[in-house]
C-alpha positions in Angstrom: 15.5 27.1 5.6 17.0 25.4 8.7 13.6 25.7 10.4 12.0 23.9 7.5 14.7 21.2 7.6 14.1 20.7 11.3 10.3 20.4 10.8 10.9 17.9 7.9 13.2 15.8 10.0 10.6 15.7 12.8 8.0 14.6 10.4 10.3 11.9 9.0 11.3 10.7 12.5 7.7 10.6 13.7 6.5 8.8 10.6 9.4 6.3 10.8 8.7 5.6 14.5 5.0 5.0 13.8 5.8 2.7 10.9 8.2 0.7 13.0 5.6 0.4 15.8 2.9 -0.7 13.4 5.3 -3.2 11.8 6.2 -4.7 15.1 2.5 -5.0 16.2 1.6 -6.5 12.8 4.5 -9.0 12.8 4.0 -10.2 16.3 0.2 -10.0 16.4 -0.9 -10.9 12.8 -4.4 -12.1 13.8 -5.6 -8.8 15.4 -3.8 -6.9 12.7 -5.6 -8.8 9.9 -9.0 -8.3 11.7 -8.4 -4.6 12.1 -7.4 -4.2 8.4 -10.6 -6.0 7.4 -12.7 -3.8 9.7 -11.0 -0.7 8.2 -11.8 -1.9 4.8 -15.4 -2.5 5.9 -15.7 1.1 7.1 -14.3 2.3 3.8 -16.8 0.1 1.8 -19.7 1.3 4.0 -18.8 5.0 3.6 -18.4 4.4 -0.2 -21.8 2.7 -0.4 -23.5 5.5 1.6 -21.9 8.1 -0.7 -23.1 6.1 -3.8 -26.6 6.0 -2.2 -26.6 9.8 -1.8 -25.5 10.2 -5.4 -28.6 8.2 -6.5 -30.7 11.3 -5.7 -28.2 13.7 -7.3 -26.6 11.8 -10.2 -23.9 13.5 -12.3 -24.6 13.8 -16.0 -24.0 10.5 -17.7 -24.1 8.5 -14.5 -26.4 5.5 -14.4 -28.9 5.6 -11.5 -29.1 1.8 -11.6 -25.3 1.4 -11.3 -25.2 3.8 -8.4 -28.0 1.8 -6.6 -26.1 -1.4 -7.2 -22.9 0.1 -5.9 -24.6 1.5 -2.8 -26.3 -1.8 -1.9 -23.1 -3.9 -2.5 -20.9 -1.4 -0.6 -23.2 -1.1 2.4 -23.8 -4.8 2.6 -20.1 -5.7 2.2 -19.1 -3.0 4.7 -21.5 -4.1 7.4 -20.5 -7.8 6.9 -16.8 -6.9 7.1 -17.4 -4.9 10.3 -19.5 -7.5 12.1 -17.9 -10.6 10.6 -14.2 -9.7 10.0 -12.9 -13.2 10.2 -15.2 -14.6 7.5 -14.6 -11.5 5.4 -10.9 -12.0 5.6 -11.2 -15.5 4.3 -13.6 -14.4 1.6 -11.1 -11.7 0.4 -8.3 -14.3 0.4 -10.5 -16.5 -1.8 -11.3 -13.6 -4.2 -7.6 -12.8 -4.5 -6.7 -16.4 -5.0 -9.2 -16.7 -7.9 -7.8 -13.5 -9.4 -4.3 -14.9 -9.2 -5.4 -18.1 -11.0 -7.0 -16.2 -13.8 -3.9 -14.0 -14.1 -1.7 -17.1 -14.2 -3.7 -18.7 -17.0 -3.7 -15.5 -19.0 0.1 -15.2 -18.7 0.6 -18.8 -19.9 -1.8 -18.3 -22.8 -0.1 -15.1 -23.8 3.3 -16.8 -23.7 2.2 -19.2 -26.5 0.3 -16.6 -28.6 1.8 -15.4 -31.8 1.9 -11.8 -30.6 4.0 -12.6 -27.5 7.2 -10.6 -27.4 10.3 -11.2 -25.3 11.2 -14.5 -23.6 8.3 -16.9 -23.5 9.8 -18.9 -20.6 9.6 -15.8 -18.4 5.9 -15.4 -19.2 5.4 -19.1 -18.5 7.3 -18.9 -15.2 5.4 -15.8 -14.2 2.1 -17.6 -15.0 3.1 -20.7 -13.0 4.0 -18.5 -10.0 0.6 -16.7 -10.3 -1.1 -20.2 -10.3 0.8 -21.4 -7.3 0.0 -18.2 -5.4 -3.6 -18.4 -6.3 -3.8 -22.1 -5.3 -2.2 -21.4 -1.9 -4.6 -18.6 -1.2 -7.6 -20.7 -2.1 -6.3 -23.8 -0.3 -5.2 -22.0 2.9 -7.2 -18.7 3.0 -6.8 -18.2 6.8 -3.1 -18.7 6.7 -2.9 -16.4 3.6 -4.7 -13.6 5.5 -2.3 -13.9 8.4 0.7 -14.0 6.0 -0.4 -10.8 4.3 -0.6 -9.1 7.8 2.9 -10.5 8.6 4.4 -9.2 5.4 2.8 -5.8 5.9 4.4 -5.7 9.3 7.9 -6.6 7.9 7.6 -4.0 5.1 6.4 -1.4 7.6 9.4 -2.0 9.8 11.8 -1.7 6.9 10.2 1.4 5.6 10.1 2.9 9.1 13.9 2.3 9.6 14.5 4.0 6.2 12.5 7.0 7.3 14.3 7.2 10.6 17.8 7.1 9.0 16.8 9.8 6.5 15.2 11.9 9.3 18.4 11.7 11.4 20.5 12.7 8.3 18.2 15.7 7.7 18.4 16.8 11.4 22.2 16.4 11.4 22.5 18.5 8.3 20.2 21.2 9.7 22.2 21.4 13.0 25.5 21.7 11.1 24.0 24.2 8.7 25.4 22.3 5.7 23.9 20.6 2.7 22.1 17.3 2.9 24.1 14.4 1.5 23.3 14.3 -2.2 21.9 17.8 -2.1 23.0 21.1 -3.8 26.4 22.5 -2.6 26.6 26.3 -1.9 28.2 28.4 -4.7 32.0 28.6 -4.2 33.6 32.0 -3.3 35.3 33.5 -6.4 38.9 34.6 -5.9 39.9 38.2 -6.4 36.6 39.5 -5.1 36.1 43.2 -4.0 38.3 44.2 -1.2 36.7 45.1 2.1 37.2 48.6 3.4 
């Protein structure tokens, strides 16, 4: 049990340290981070497109061969474009996200004034307005938006890494002391009047 706790604490500490390092890099170097994230997405899209292309020749029952072909072409094209033109892809993704936020904002506001709306209407309206503002900012400043996403990812990674480090040190301390982890299960108490030892 103690050996398992030691291994768990090592995993938590290593994961926390890696998260903090990634967060620092992303926060202080948002441009390279954003480009790397776009390239990684491009690799994923390329692999997904290739797999869809393979499935064209061995479709599952009920799968449309035309849909698989479309998925393969779009995935491969988008993946290659993201890998070789990451800056333009990042701007395009920011545009797409901005349009989605605008649509979401309009839907929130419309639903606030519909007869089937439940709860506080002003909260729905406020949420819709915030979606609209976020969408407008992404469309108006797509480059800045992409950098901001990388920056916020860095900040969140730093916070998450610190949390993992704290938990990892707590687990390691409990393993060394041989006691329960804080918030864990206590050992059963010794009953008085037990059998006498010879």
